[in-house]
Each structure stands twice: as C-alpha cells, then as structure tokens.
N, C-alpha and C positions, 0 to 999 in steps of 0.2 A: 231420436236417440241413436248414437253411433256405437257400433260394437267395439269392444276394447281391442279386438284382434284385426281390425280392418286393415287390409293391405299386407298383413303378415302371413307367411307360409311356413310349412315344415322346414324348408331350406333356410329361411332367414331368422327363425325364432326357435330357440331351444325348448321353450315351454310348450309350444304347439307340437313340436316334434315328439317330445316325451309323452304328451297326452295322446297323440295319434298312435304311437307305438303301443301304449297301454290299452287303448280301446281295441286296436287290431288283435292283440294277444288275447284279450278277454272274449272276443267274438269268434276266434278261430275254432273251426269245427262245429259251430252252431248253425243249423239251417234256419232259413227264414220261417219255416213252420214252427220250430221250437222257439224262435225269438218273438214272433208276432202272432202266431196262431194260423190256422189253415186258411181262413177267409182272407185275412190281410196278406198272407203270402201269395195267394192266387192273384190278388189285386196288384201287388208289386210285380209279379211275373208278367202280367198282361201289360203293365206300363213299360217295363223294360223291353218287351217284345215290340210294342208300338214304336218306342224310341229308336230301337236298333233298326227296324225296317225303314223308318223315316231317314235315318242317317245313311243307310245303304242306298236309298233312292236318291238322296241329295248328293252323295259322293261315290259314284260307281267306280271311279278310277282308284280310289283308296282301297276299296274292298277287293278289287282285282289284284292290287299290289300285295295285299295281305295273303290272298290265296296263292298267287304265283311265287311268293317268297319261299314256300316249302316244296315246290315242285322240283324233283331231281335231287333233293337233299337226302342224305342217308345218315342214320344214327350210328354211333360207334357200337361195337358188340357189347361193351360193358354197360352202355346206356340202355340197350335193348334188354339185357338181363335185369337191370334195375327197374325198367318199366314193367316187365313181366312180374317181378316180385311185388311191385306196388299193386298190380292188378290182383294178385293172390291175396294180399292184405285186405283189399276191398271186399273180396269174396268172403273171407273169413270174418271180417267185421260185420258183415250182413248175415251172420249166423249160417252161412253156407258151408257144407262139408267139402264140397268140390264144385268146380265150375260146371257149365252145361255139359251134358253127356247124351249119348245116343242109346235109347232104350233097346233098339234092335241089337246093338253091339253087346249090351249087358246080357241079353237073353242068350246070345251066341257064346259068350264067355262062361255063363252059368252052365250051359249044356256041355261045353268043352271040359270044364272042371268035373262035372258029373260023370261023363264017359271015361275020363282018364284018372278018376279017383285022386284028384289033386285039389289044391286050394290056391287060386291066384288072387291078386288084389286088383279090384276094379270098382267102378261106381255101382251103386245100389246094392247088389247082393254080395259083393266081395269086400265090404267094409270101407269103401271109399277109394277113390283113385290115389295111387301112390304119388307123393309130391317130392320132386328132387329140388331141395331148397337151394343148392348152389347154382342151379341153372334156371330155376323159376318155371319148371315144367310139371304138369300133371301127366302121368302115363295112363293110356287107355287100359292096359292090362300088363301086369308083371307077375311072374311066378318065380319066386326065389328058389324053390325046390328043383324046378326044371331049368333054371337060369334062362328064362324066356321072357322077351318083351314083345308085345303085339300092339301095333297101332292100327286103328280102324279108320279108314279113309272114306269120308263122304265125298259127294260131288264137288264141294267147294275146295277140296284139297288139290284139284287139278285145274290146269289152265284150259283155254279153248281147244288146244291141240290134243288134249287128253294126257298131257305129261304132268307129273308131280310138280307142284309149285316149288320154287327155289327155297322159300321159307321153310317148307316141310323137309327138304333135303338137308338144309343146314341143321334143323332140329334133330333129324335122325343122326347125323354125324356127331353132334354134341352128346346125344344120349349114348351112342355106341362108344364114344371116348370115355364117358363116365362109367359105363358098365362094359368093359372090353371083353369079359369072358361070358357075356350073355348072347344068346341067339336073338336077332332082331327080325321081326316079320311084319309085313304090312298086309292088311286085308282090304280090298277095294269093295265098297258097298255096291251091290247090284240091286236095282229095284225089282 
C-alpha cells in the first residue's frame, strides 16, 4: 500500500504545509515528558544522543564548521538585552524569584543593613534582587534610601590577569546610566 502523500513535501503541497504548521503549534511548549511520559522521554533522549554521536563521528568536518561558524561573532547590544530578558522569563516561569545568588553576599548585605539601620533590596533577606526590566539585569544590592548600588564580584568576574571582565564593565556602565544619581560600588569576594 502506498501512502497518499508519497513524494509530497511542505514546500510542494499546501495540505501538508497546513497540517505541519497545525501540529507544530499544538506541540509548542510541551516537553517530551508531558507528551510521552518519563520513561518514553528518557528512551527518546537516549536515541537522539546515540544518533547525534554517530552523526558527529561520521561527519567531523560538518560539526567543526558548525562550531567555527560562531567564533569571533558578536551580538548586537539590543540582541544581548533581549537574550537577558528571555533568561529572566525562564527563571520566572520556573517559579524562581531571582537567579542564582551568593549566600555570603546576602549575609554581608544583611549585616550592612542592620549596622546602618536601613533596608536595601537583595536576594534572600532583602525581598529578592531588584530587576531592571529595561536592561534585563538583577542587582546584587540596591538601597533607594541611600541611593546606593553594590555589586558583589566573585572570582569568575575577573580574567586571568585579575582585571574585571569586559562584560561586567559594560554592565556597570549601563546600570550607572540607568541610575545616574546612585553611588555604584563593587565588592571583591575574598576567600
């Protein structure tokens, strides 16, 4: 028995294109676990992994082209902001109040607020990190009463020479431009 759509594709037949679009829209946002159940989803994941590894082994020149395609390319500033905002949406969709945070920094900010009889906003004790929607940034600490912003810098914020990474410098400039009358301070974490 021959299938009715043999030889037809989305590009050549409007019925197949319409059906493909409807199926794609219906399945958007549904994970394999929701669609098939946990066991079947694991099985699918394993099959995909084996298939991908075989493809890479068979075509090493194609995979190196894929990787090298992105080397040296830079995103536009607007794209970077959109990417950050999308990451924030993912955090919020996963019932997270804020992204990862440093417990030691939170203890420091708590002590700072206690000693200075003030209330800043920060993760854990301070009601959650302040989110700048326009820039897509969460601030480590902000105090509207004192007009003060503090960024807590862990080891990964610095390059091998011990200088602040370019990405963090750009972030600081953008935050300072957004809050021009606030004092901006960086604290370097020391073990």
